[in-house]
C-alpha positions as CSV (number, residue, x, y, z in Angstrom):
1,X,-54.1,-153.9,134.3
2,X,-57.2,-152.8,136.2
3,X,-60.2,-151.6,134.3
4,X,-60.5,-147.8,134.4
5,X,-64.3,-148.0,135.0
6,X,-65.7,-150.4,137.6
7,X,-69.3,-151.2,138.5
8,X,-69.8,-150.7,142.2
9,X,-72.5,-150.2,144.9
10,X,-74.0,-146.8,145.5
11,X,-71.9,-145.3,148.2
12,X,-73.6,-145.2,151.6
13,X,-72.6,-141.5,152.1
14,X,-74.0,-140.4,148.8
15,X,-77.2,-138.4,149.0
16,X,-78.7,-140.5,146.2
17,X,-78.5,-143.4,148.6
18,X,-81.7,-142.1,150.1
19,X,-83.4,-142.8,146.8
20,X,-82.6,-146.6,146.7
21,X,-85.7,-147.8,148.6
22,X,-88.2,-149.0,146.0
23,X,-86.0,-148.3,143.1
24,X,-86.7,-150.0,139.8
25,X,-83.2,-149.5,138.4
26,X,-79.9,-148.8,140.1
27,X,-76.4,-148.4,138.5
28,X,-73.2,-147.1,139.9
29,X,-69.8,-146.8,138.2
30,X,-66.5,-145.8,139.7
31,X,-63.6,-144.2,137.9
32,X,-60.3,-142.4,138.7
33,X,-60.0,-138.9,137.3
34,X,-56.8,-136.8,136.9
35,X,-58.2,-133.4,137.9
36,X,-58.4,-133.9,141.6
37,X,-59.4,-130.3,142.4
38,X,-62.4,-130.1,140.0
39,X,-65.7,-130.1,141.9
40,X,-68.4,-132.7,141.6
41,X,-70.5,-130.3,139.5
42,X,-67.4,-129.5,137.3
43,X,-66.9,-133.3,136.7
44,X,-70.7,-133.7,136.0
45,X,-70.6,-130.8,133.5
46,X,-67.6,-132.3,131.7
47,X,-69.2,-135.7,131.7
48,X,-72.3,-134.4,130.0
49,X,-70.5,-132.1,127.6
50,X,-68.3,-134.9,126.4
51,X,-71.1,-137.3,125.7
52,X,-70.5,-139.1,122.4
53,X,-72.4,-137.8,119.4
54,X,-74.0,-141.2,118.8
55,X,-75.6,-141.0,122.2
56,X,-76.8,-137.5,121.7
57,X,-78.3,-138.5,118.4
58,X,-80.0,-141.4,120.1
59,X,-81.5,-138.9,122.5
60,X,-82.9,-136.9,119.6
61,X,-84.5,-140.1,118.3
62,X,-85.8,-140.9,121.8
63,X,-87.4,-137.4,122.0
64,X,-89.2,-137.8,118.7
65,X,-90.6,-141.3,119.7
66,X,-91.7,-140.4,123.3
67,X,-93.6,-137.3,122.2
68,X,-96.0,-139.7,120.6
69,X,-96.7,-141.1,124.2
70,X,-97.1,-137.6,125.6
71,X,-93.7,-137.5,127.3
72,X,-91.4,-134.5,127.3
73,X,-88.6,-133.7,125.0
74,X,-85.5,-133.7,127.1
75,X,-83.1,-132.2,124.6
76,X,-79.5,-133.3,124.2
77,X,-77.5,-134.7,127.0
78,X,-74.4,-132.7,126.0
79,X,-76.3,-129.3,126.1
80,X,-74.5,-127.8,129.1
81,X,-72.6,-124.5,129.4
82,X,-69.0,-125.1,130.3
83,X,-68.3,-121.3,130.3
84,X,-70.8,-120.6,133.0
85,X,-69.5,-120.1,136.6
86,X,-70.3,-123.2,138.6
87,X,-71.1,-121.1,141.6
88,X,-74.0,-119.5,139.8
89,X,-76.1,-122.7,139.6
90,X,-78.9,-122.9,142.1
91,X,-81.1,-125.7,143.5
92,X,-84.2,-126.3,141.3
93,X,-82.4,-124.9,138.2
94,X,-82.0,-127.0,135.1
95,X,-78.6,-128.2,134.1
96,X,-79.0,-129.8,130.7
97,X,-81.8,-132.4,131.0
98,X,-81.7,-132.6,134.8
99,X,-82.8,-130.4,137.7
100,X,-80.3,-129.6,140.4
101,X,-81.4,-131.0,143.8
102,X,-78.2,-130.4,145.8
103,X,-74.6,-129.3,145.1
104,X,-71.5,-129.2,147.2
105,X,-67.8,-129.7,146.2
106,X,-68.0,-133.4,146.8
107,X,-71.4,-134.3,145.4
108,X,-73.9,-133.1,142.9
109,X,-77.4,-134.6,142.9
110,X,-79.9,-134.0,140.0
111,X,-83.2,-135.4,138.9
112,X,-85.5,-135.5,135.9
113,X,-89.1,-136.1,136.8
114,X,-91.8,-137.1,134.3
115,X,-95.2,-138.7,134.6
116,X,-93.7,-142.2,133.8
117,X,-90.6,-142.1,136.0
118,X,-88.0,-140.2,138.0
119,X,-84.3,-140.4,137.2
120,X,-81.8,-139.4,139.8
121,X,-78.1,-139.0,139.1
122,X,-75.3,-138.3,141.5
123,X,-71.6,-137.6,140.9
124,X,-69.7,-138.1,144.2
125,X,-66.0,-137.2,144.6
126,X,-64.2,-139.6,146.9
127,X,-61.3,-138.5,149.1
128,X,-58.0,-137.6,147.4
129,X,-55.7,-140.6,147.0
130,X,-52.0,-140.8,147.9
131,X,-51.2,-140.4,144.2
132,X,-53.0,-137.0,144.1
133,X,-55.7,-138.6,142.0
134,X,-59.4,-138.9,142.9
135,X,-62.0,-141.4,142.2
136,X,-65.6,-140.4,141.4
137,X,-68.8,-142.5,141.5
138,X,-71.6,-141.8,139.1
139,X,-74.8,-143.3,140.4
140,X,-78.2,-143.5,138.7
141,X,-81.5,-144.5,140.4
142,X,-84.8,-144.8,138.6
143,X,-88.3,-145.0,140.1
144,X,-91.0,-145.9,137.6
145,X,-94.5,-144.7,138.2
146,X,-96.6,-146.8,135.9
147,X,-96.6,-149.4,133.1
148,X,-95.3,-146.8,130.6
149,X,-92.2,-146.2,132.9
150,X,-91.6,-150.0,133.2
151,X,-91.9,-150.4,129.4
152,X,-89.7,-147.4,128.8
153,X,-86.9,-148.9,131.0
154,X,-86.9,-152.3,129.2
155,X,-84.5,-151.0,126.4
156,X,-83.1,-148.1,128.4
157,X,-81.7,-150.1,131.3
158,X,-79.3,-152.3,129.3
159,X,-78.4,-149.3,127.1
160,X,-77.6,-147.2,130.2
161,X,-75.2,-149.9,131.5
162,X,-73.5,-149.8,128.1
163,X,-73.2,-146.0,127.7
164,X,-72.3,-145.0,131.3
165,X,-68.8,-146.5,131.1
166,X,-68.3,-145.0,127.6
167,X,-69.2,-141.5,129.0
168,X,-66.9,-142.0,132.0
169,X,-64.0,-143.1,129.7
170,X,-64.4,-139.8,127.9
171,X,-64.5,-137.9,131.2
172,X,-61.2,-139.6,132.2
173,X,-59.6,-138.3,129.1
174,X,-61.0,-134.8,129.5
175,X,-58.7,-132.3,131.2
């Protein structure tokens, strides 16, 4: 049986692909989702809202620790509003811990910028398959700005490669 989540390259047609030059961290994961009509933003909102409690609690710990270094408190990953109309989101608006850069039915691109690094995340809907299912690719690209950013990514990079598939598995199960 195929694995439901597969590591892959960042798709060349994804807007996040433009962020690859000089990146310090890149990760992309591919998964098949059942709700073929849900927009990229809809999938992203479901992905964030279904984040496991353990990961959200680790974000709380992260926020407490990084405040000591003068970094911002991002809040919880799962803090998104599933009741809000997707069409009401605008570029430069916050969606959870990220700021919306671009949004169309097939791709949503967001960023979180801080003095130590920039984190870009994209959720790209691939074309509908013959089985009326659709694959999505969630890509993350990080640019560090200084020693603090590089130090920050030492524990975060392997942790991200662990939690991204867990979050995607939860998205696959979400309807």
